[in-house]
N, C-alpha and C positions, 0 to 999 in steps of 0.2 A: 217755447222754451226748448233748448237743446241740451242734453246731458250726455257727456262722453266719459266713459270709465271702464274699468276692467275687474271690478269686484262688487261686493254686496252694497257698498255705498251708492253706486250708480243706480242700481235697481231700486233701492229704498228711496233715493231722491226722486226718481221718476214717479214712484208710487205716491210720494208726498205731494208733488206738484199736481198730479192728475186727480187724485182722489180727495185731497183736502182742499186744494185751491181751485180745482176745475180748469187747470191750464191745458193747452195743447202742447204735447211733449213729443219730441223725437229723441229716442234713446240709441246711442251708438255704443256697441259692445263688441268684443272679439267673438269670432265664430264658436269658440268652445265654451259657450254659456252653460252647457250642461254640467260643467265642473262645479259651479256654484249656483244652485237654483235660486232664482230671485225671490225675495220675500213677498208674500201675498197679503194684501190689505183688503179685507172683506170677509164675508161670512162663508162663501163657497170656496174654501181654500183648495180642496182637492180638484174641483172642477177647473178653477183658474190655472192651477199648476199644469193640469193635463192640457188645457188649451194652449198654454205657452209652449209646452213640449211639442205639440203638434205644429205650431208655427215655426219653431226652430228646426224641426225635422224637415218640414217642407222647404224651408229656406236652404238648409244644407243640401237637400236633394237637388234643388235647382242648380246649385253651384257644382255639384258632383259631376254633372254631365259635361262640364267644361274642363275636366281634368282635376277637379278638387281645388282645394285652397292652395295647393302647392304651385299652381300655375299663375296665381294672382300675385301682384305685388303686395308688399307689406301694408300699404295704405289703401289698397283697392277695396271698393265696396263689394262684398261677396254676396249680398242678398238683402232683402227687405221684407218686413212683415209687420204684423200687428200684435202687440203685447196683450196680456190678460186684462189690462185696464184701459185699453183703447189707444195706448201710445204707439207711435210709429217706431219700429225697431229696425235699425241698420246694423249690419255686421261688417266690421272692419278691424284689422289688427291695430292700426294707428289712425289718429285724427289728422290726416294729411289735408292739403288744400282741396284735393278732389273730394275727399270724404266730407269735409266741412261744407263744401259747396252743395253736395248732394243732400246733406242734412238741413239745408236752408238757413245757414248762418247769416247770409246776406240780408235775410228778411226777418230774422229772429229778434226778439226783445232781449234775451239773455242767454248766455252760454255758461254751463258749468263743466269744468275740466277736473275730474276727480280720479284720474289714474293714480295708481299707487306710487309711481315713479315721478319725482319732482321734475326731472329734465323733460319727460314726455309732456307734462302739463305746460311747462314754459314754452316749449317749441310750438305746441298747438295754440297757445295764447297769442304768441307773436303773429302766427299766420291768421288767426281769426281777427285780430285787431286790424290787420291790413285789409281783410275782406270787408269788414264792417266797422268803421271807426266809431259808430254810435252804439255799438253793442255793449251791454253790461256784462262784464266778465267776472266769474267767480272761480277762483283757483284753489286747489287743494295742495298746499305745500307744507312739508314738515319743517324745513329750515326757516326759522322765523326771520333772521336777519336778511337772508336772500329774498324772502317774501316782501319785506318792506321796500327793497330796491326795485323789485319787479313791479310792484304796485305803482311806484312813482314813475317808472319808465313807461309802462303801458298807458297811464293817464296822460303823460306828456305827449306820447305818440298820438293819442286820440285827439288831444287839443290841437296839435299841429295839423293833423289831417283834416279836421273840421274847419279850422280857422288858420290857414297857412300864413297869412300876412299879419296876424295878430290884431286885426281891426275890431274884433268882437262881433263881426257880422254873423258868424256861425255859432249857434247855440250848442254847447256840448251836451246838454240834456242829461240822459241817463248813462252816458258813456263813462261809467266808472269801473274801476277794477277793485275787487275785494279778494283778499287772500285769507283763507281759513285753513285750520288744521283740525281734522277729526280727532286727533290725539289730544289737542288742547281743549277741545269742546267736551270730550267724554271724561278726561282725567279727573276733574273736580268731582263729578258725580260718582265715579268709581271709588275715589278715595273716601268720600263722605260715607258711602254705603258700607265700607269695610271697617269704619271706626267703631269701637266699642261704645256702649252707652246709647242714650237716646238723643244726644245733641248732634246735629249735622252742620258743619261749616262748609258753605259753598262759595268758592272764589269765582266770581264772574269778571268781566272786563271792567276793572276799576272799582268793583264793589265786593264787599264781604257780606254774605247773607248767612245768618245763623238761624237754623230751623230746629225746633225741638218737637219730639214725639211725646205727647202726653198720654199716659196709659188710660184705658177706659175707667171712668169714674162718674159718679152721679153729678159732680159739680166741676169736673175737669174742663170741659169745653166752655161751660158758662163762665167760669172764673177767668178763662183766657180772654173771652170776649169783653168782660167787664174791665179787665186790666189793659185793654186797648191793643192786645196782640191780634195779629191777622191770622185767622184760620186758613191754612192753605189747602188742607184736605182732611176728610174724615176717612180713617183707615179702615181696612177690612175688619169684620167683627172678631176674627181670631187673631188679628194683629200681625199676621205673617203673609197674608195674601188672600185672593178670592177664594171663597168656599161655596159649595153648592147650597142653594136655598130651596124654598118651595117652588115647584114647577120646573126644577132642573137648572134654573138660571143661577149665575154666580153673583154674589154680592161683593163686588170689588170696591176699591176706594172711590170716594166722591170728591172731585176736585173743586176747589174754590166754593165751599158751601156758604150759605148765608146764616145769620144768627138763629133763625127758626130751625134750620136743618141741624145745626149744632146742638141746640137744646133738645130736639126730638131724638137725637141719637145718644144723648147722655147716658152713661152707664153701659152702653153696648159697644160703641166704637171708640178707639183712640183718636186723638186729634193731632195733626201736624200744624204747628203754629210758627209764624215768623217772629222770632224774638228780637232780632237786631239787624239793622242795616247800617253799614259804615263804608268809608272809603278805604281801599286797599293800598293807597299811595304810600303809607308808612308801614306796610307789612314787613315783617322781619325776613331777613334773608335766610336761606336754609342753613342749618347748622353744618359745620365741617367745611366751610369754604376757605378757611385760612390756610396760608402756606405752612405755618408752624403749628404742629398738632397741639391741642390743649394739654395742660399739665396732667389732667386725670388720665389721658391716653398714653402718656409716656411710661407710666409705671402701673403694673397690675395691682388689683385690689389687695392681694395677699402681701405684696411687697410694701404697699402703703401702710398696711396694718403692722407689719414688722418694724418699719421705721417709727411708727407711733409708739409701739411697745418699747423700743430702745430709748426714745425720748422720755417716756414715762419712768423707766428705770433710773435714768440719770437724775431726773428731778427728785425721785424718791430717795436716792442715795444722798443727794445734796441736803435734803431736809433732815434725813437721819444723822448725817455728819454734824449739822448745825445743832441738833438737839443733844447729841452725845457729848460734844466738845464745847458746847456753849459758844460756838463761833458765830460771827456775823453771817447771815445767809448768803451774801454775795461772795464772801471769802470761802465759805463752805462749797459753793457751787464751783468756784475757781479751783479749789483743791480736788474736787471730784473730777473735773476735766483733766487735771494733771495726771491723776491716777488712771483715768480712762484711756489716755493716750500714751500711757507707760513712760511718762517723763520722770527721770530718776530723782525721786525724793522719798526714799523709804521712810516709813514711820517707825523707826527704831527708837525705843524708849517711850513711845507714845502710849496712851491708854489702850487697853485691849479692844475696846469698841472702835477706835480709830484704825487699828491694824486690820480688823475684820472688814471694815468698810473699804479699806484700800484694796484688799484682796478681791472683794466683790466688784469693785470698780474696774479692776484689771480684767476680770472675767467678762464683764459687759463689753469692755473694749475689744476683747477677742471676738465676741459675737457680732460686734459692729462691722468688722472687716468684711466678712462675706456678704452682709447686707448691702454695704456700699458698693462692693464689686458687682452684685446682682443689679443694683440700680443703674450703674454705668452701662452694663451690658444691655439691659432692657431699653435704656434711652437710645443707645446706638442702634439697636435692632428696630426700634420704632421709626427712627428717621430713615433707616435703610429700606424698610418695607413700606414707607409712606406712599409709594407708587404702586404697591402690590395690593391684591384683594385681601380684605380682612376675613377672618373666620368668625363664626358666631361665638361669643364668649360663653363660658361655662354657665354662669348664673343668669343668663338672659331669660326674661319672661315678660308676658304681657305685650308682646310685639305683634306685628303683622307680617305674615309670610307672603311674599309676592312672587308669583310664578311667571316668568317671562320678562325679558328686558329688551323687547323690541320697541317699536314706536310708541305703542300705548303704554307698555310697562315702564318705559323711561319717564314719560310724563307723569304717570301715577306715582312713581318713586319720588320725583321732585316735589310733587304736591304733598305727599305724606311727610317728607322731611321739612317742608315749610311749616307744617302743622306740628313739628317736633314729635312725630310718632316714630318709635323705634321700629325698624324694618330689617328683615332678613330676606335676601333675594335668592331665588333658585333659577339657574339658567343652564341650558344644555350646550349652547354654542359658545365656545371660548372667544369668538370674534364678534359677539353681539354688540350692537351700537350702545346699549345701555351700560355696559361694563365700565366704560370710561367715566360715566356720570356716577356710578356707584363707588368707584375708586376715589373720585374727587370729593364726594360727600362722606367718605369713610364709612360706607354701609357694608355690613358683612354679606358675603356672597358664597353660596354653595354651588360649585360647578358640577353638574351631573344631570342625567335624565330623571325627571321627577317620577317616571313610571318604574324606575328601578328601586329595589328595596334598600332602605337605609338613607336615601337622599332627604326625604322629609324629616326623618329623625335627626339628621345632621342640622337641619334648620330649626330644631327645637319646636316641632309642631305640637308636642304634647303640652307645652307651656305658652303657646301663642294665644292671642285673643281673637285672631281672625285669619282666614286664608283667602287670598285674592288671586284667582287663577285667570290670567289674561293672555295666555299663549294664543297663537293663531289656530290651534287645533282644538275643536270642540271635544273630541274624545279624550285628549290629554287632560284638559281641564276637568272633565267629568271623572276620569279615573283618579286624579289627584284628590278631588273632593271626597269621593267615596272612600278612598284609603284613609284620608285624614279623619273622616267621621268614624271610621272603625277604631281609630286611636282616641279621638275626643268627640263623643257623640254630641256634645253641646257647643261645638266650635261654630262660630259665625263663618259662613262660606259665601263667597261672591264669585260667580262664574261668568266668564265672557263667552256667550254662545251666539252663533249667527242665526241658525235656523229657528224660526218662530215656533213651529210645531214641536221640534225637538226640545226647545227651551221650556215650553209649557209642560210637556210630559215630565221632564227632569224636575222642574220646579215642584209640581204636584206630588211626585213620588217621594222626593226628599222631604217635603213638608209632612207628608203622611208618615214616613219612616222615623223622622226626628221632629216631632211637633214642638218640642221645647227649644229647638235651635233655630237660629235665624238663617234663612237661605234666600239668596237673591241671585237672579240671572239677569245679566245686562248685555245688550247688544250695542257695540260701538256705533254701528251705522244707524241704529234706531235713535241713539242720543244725538248724533251729529247731523242727521238728515234735516231736521227742522231748522237748524242754523243755516245750512246751505240753501234750503228753499227760501227762507226769509231773506237771505242776501240777494237771491235772484229776483225777488220782488221788491228790492230796495229797502228792506227792513234790516235793522241792526240787532241781531240776536246776541245777547250778552252771555247766556248760559242756559243750562237745563237743570232742573231739580227732579230727580227720580222719586216717584211715589209708588212703591211696590212695582207693578208691571206697567205703570203709566208714567207720563213725564209732563212737567210744567215748564214752560219757556219763560225766560226773563229777557225782555226786549226794551230797547229805547225807542220811544215814539214821539214825534212832534205833534203837539196838540192841535195846531192849526190844520184845518181841513177835516177834522174828525168831529162830527156833531155829537158822537157818543161821549166826547171828553170836553170839548170847548164850551165854556160858560157854565160848567157844572162844578160842584165842589168835589174834592177828592173822594169823600164818602159817597156822594151821589153818583159818581161815575162808575161805581162798582156794579158789575153785572155777575150775578151768581152763575157759576159754571162756565164763565167765559173769560173775564179779566178783572184785575184789581190794580189800582195805581199804588205803587209802593213808595216812590220817592221822586223828588224833583232833581234833575241833573244839576250838579254843581252845589247841592246842598246836602249837609250831613243829616243822617237819621231818617226816620220814617216821616212821610209827608203828613202835614196837619189835615185832619179830615174836613175842616171847615174852609180850607184854602180853595178859592175859586180859580180854576184852570183858565189861563188866557191863551190866545192864539200863538204867542211867541214862546211859550213854555215847551220844554222837552221833559218828558216824564219817563220813569222806569216802571214798566208794568210787568206783572206776572200773569200769564195767560195760558189757556189750553190751546191746542193746535186749532180747534174750531174757532175759539175766540180771536186768535191772532189773524185767522183768515177773514173774519168779519171786520176787524180793524183795518185790514189791508184793502177793504172794499171788494173782496172776492166773493163770488157766489159759493156759499157753503152747500155742498151736496148732502142731501138728507139720507143717503143710503149707507152711511158709515155705521159700522157697529160701534156702540158707545165705548167699548173698552179700548178702542184704538184712537178715538178722537182726542183723548187727553194728551 
């Protein structure tokens, strides 16, 4: 396996392939890897990090004698070494033909191109397809439409290179191209984590999974099992994350427990259960996509109440006129409108009550003129500013404050609006890519540096239900959460943090300082790497379900060739702590437990990373710490 990239996803993917699946990996990274220290998977974090630093230092030292990196071309291989997990590490600024050849692409089974820039990945993919037409390619592209076209182009190029005359003599085999986006993979999990309440809706590829966290109770888990709900995990005893237990070990969540484990933990642990599985084909489009704004957005709430008061006054005057003069109600309403619009018909010689009502109608008519003028001005202003950024309305509350509108933030914003969750965005860059999406969805945006005083207050943080900090800077996310907690100690906070050690320290400290508040730290590369690794192994990963500091994978698996599934019932194919069959592809709802799986079936399974490795026929290494195998 060859992995080429320039950020944390490349290191995380190499760790996933090497430590979970036991694959031979060559990692191609730029020489300045010290800028982003790779994540360490294993117990000896400090020792592994030091080993990697020594390898990098030795490699850079070897290149320094030749005049440094400045004398090498952009795509030259500046050095090679061994990473902390035994992977081969090559240093190169770009994945050129020479670099790919040095990495062994011509002999590799799969190549992952996970550079942050789409153009760099496409250029390298075209070169790799020419070097090895039978290579399985996995590309990281943010542009979905472009990704579909590139996928078709590269697959067609592979087919023509393997079988140029179209006779069918050359088998294409595993020469497939899979385009993935780390933003699309992580966004559903981030959005679900930020939502208030215990229900979580996870959108995967073509499926909607609804998971519910049941609080600890004597019969909560048992009732869920008896109702036919699938227990996905037993949560930590304190409900917010791992806590120290006897012997210094942490009692974290237990993934995919069996019925006996659920019963044994009744009253002590909460249970995450799968409540619903359905197709997302008919999912509603995000609100605010229309060209014409909705009527409620044309006029402010105060103006709508003013108009309602005027109408009420007119009706009351018409009723009073009908009662005083014994006039028919329709005629009384007509006379009231004549008086309201000052049409000349003075009530001279009429009873006193009629004269008083005529004066009151004229007064209401005078009050109606400024209200109508304000309505016209507001409507014109709404259409004029339809392409401008909205400001948070005064009475807004119960919303999610989203920090950052980059690649990840934009996808999270779209997902939250699909779930009809009110959002206020905060972005420092006036040219950020997500501002156009926020403008189209008519989402309020506060432009400013979140670390500056008054920015979070402008986003109504004191009335928000959650804060979702997904900027690319860990310190910015942490500072925003700490300040928000000083304003609202019970605020639900979700941080995007890259470094594992830093994330663990922050998580534990915030949990200890605010035990009643929900705190979650999420790494985009941690959520996305299993999907990329599964794609390199020929697996279709549909999504990820975060469970505190662990993750469950949702994958599509062909039953044929898997003795763990074929010939067994759906209930009998369940293996505690490894995998569970959720549904049959093409069928609505949860699969019947008595259904016998046949070789031609394709099923949707939820699995741990170790379980998916077993289903893939890979040798599972026994040296993993259990907290990272989920």
